[in-house]
N, C-alpha and C positions, 0 to 999 in steps of 0.2 A: 749349329750343333754347339751346345754349351762346352763340351770337352775341348773342341777345337778353339773356341774363343778364349777359354782359360789357358790353353797351351800357347796361344799367341802372346798373351800377357806374360807368361813365363819366359818366352823367348826374349821379349823386351827387357825383362828384369835381368836375365842372364847376360845379355849384351851390355847392359849398364854396369853390372857387377864386374864383369871381366875387363872392362875398359880401364880399371885401376890396377890390374895385375901387372907384374913386372914385364917389361918388353921381352925378356928372355923366354917368356912363356907364350909368346904370340903364336908360334907354330906347335906348341906343346899343349898344355892344359887348356889354354884359352880356345884354341881351335877345336879341341875335342869337346869341350863343354858347349860351345856354340853349335857344333854339328849335331850333338846329341839333342840339344834343345830344339833346334829347327826340325829334326827328324820326327818329333812327337806330332806337331800339327800337320806336317807333310804326310805322314802315314795315315792319320785320321782322315785327311782329305782324300787321299788315294783310295782308301778302303770304302769311303762313302760313294765314290764314283764308280765302283765296281758293280757287277751285275747281280751278285748273290750275297746273302747274309753270311755265307760261309767265307767268302773272300773278305767281306768287311771284318769279320772276326779275326781273320789271319793278320790283317794290317793293324787292327787294334792291339793285338798281341805284340806285334813289332813295335808299335808306339809305346806300349807299356815297358818293353825291354829298353828302349832308348831312355825312357824316363828313369828307370832303375839305374842305368849307366850314369845319367846326369846326377842322380842323388849321390852315387858313390864319388863322383868327381867333386861335388860340393864338399863332401867330407874330406877328401884329399886336399882341396884348396884351403879348407879351414885348418887342417893339420899342418900345412906348410906355412900358415900365417898370412895367406893372401887375402883372407876375408874372415868375417865372423859368422858367416852363413846365417843371416838374420832369420828370426823366427817366422816372419811374414813370408819369406821365400820358401822355407821348409814347409810351411802350411800350404802354400800354393802347390808345391810338388805333391804333397799328400792329397790335396783336393783333386788334382788332375788324375792322380792314381786311382782314387775312388770312383771318379766319373768313368774312367776307362774300364775299371772292373765291372761296373754296372752295365756298360755298353757291351762288353764282351759276353757277360752272362745273358743279356737280352738277345744278342745276335746268335747265340748258340742254341736257343730254343728252336726246336723243329718248326718249320713253317707249315 
């Protein structure tokens, strides 16, 4: 699934980005950003393994929520001066969001 693959790349980018954050943020913003990022492909995978498209849609919505959380955390990190929130990273977040939106719409169509 393309959304899952793109979300995995996003996780790798978030881990690389947060590696340079202050040590004082290890259990704060760094942990939250990494958990939110990991949650996206994890929920896509869990939804894909479920029995029905209704369950898939539910997990895709959860993944979308985690992605929105991550986007907010990127803004916070930028505002705190921890990163510049590179355009490529923001573009990947937007791309994964669009992929999830399409999958959610598709999975909500009656079978």
